[in-house]
N, C-alpha and C positions, 0 to 999 in steps of 0.2 A: 484458178484461185485456189487455195484449200481449205474445208474447213474441218476442224474438227472437236467432238463433244468432250468436255473431260470433268468427271466426281473430284472435287476438293477436299482434303484426305482429311485435313487442320484447317486450321483460323488464317484469318493473311494475314502479317508480321512483317514492320520492314525490313528482316534479314532476307528475309523472300524477295524481297521488293526487289530488292536492290540485286539480288540475284538472278533476280526475271531482268532487268535493265542491263545488267553487265551481257548478258549475254543474248538479249535482242540485237544490245548496240554491234554485233558481231556482225549481223549482217545487215546490208540492202532491203531486204522485205518490210512491208508493212504490215507488221502484228497485230491485232485486234485482240480485245478480251472484251469478251463479256457476260455477265455473272446480278442478278437479282438485278436486271433490266436494266443493264449501265453499260456504256461500252468505254476503252479508253487503249489507248496505244500504248502500250507495255513497255517502249522506248520514253517515257514519262514517268519518274520515279512522287510527280507529282500527281498523277496520272493515276498512277495505281493505287497510291496512298488516298485519290476518291474514292476508290472502288473495297469497302471492305465485303468480305466475303466470310463464312460459318465452314465446317468441317459440314458436307455433305449436301453443299451447292453443286450444281451445277454450273460448267463454266462452256464454253463457248471461244474457240481458238480456232480467228478464220487470220489465211498471209497470203499477203499477195506480191510478186515481183518475181527476178529472176531466180535467188536466190531459196523460194518459198518452200522448199522442198525438208530441204538441211534447218532451213530455222524454225518451221513446224516439232522437225522434231529434236532442235533444241532446247525449243519452249518447254515441249511434252516429257525430254530427261530433266531439266531441271525442275517441274512440276512431279515429279517420281520421287525421285532421291528428296525431295519438300515430303511426300507421303512415306517415304520408309525411315525417316527421320532422320535425314541424310543431313540437314544444312546445316 
């Protein structure tokens, strides 16, 4: 299992949710995101839509599975592009 903390640099949005779901769906690993006391599977668009966050929130990614290292890096890359305003 891999665990990483991520500071959210922008508010959540439907476009960002879709990017996260698309990225996560390419991996077999289970990927959980915890923000503001709630945890969801990032492969679930409905789950992400129930998890609103704001710039400055601290999130935790938990990834478990055969391709966990690649999955964690991929999700972090999506969030990094979002943080740079390239969504």
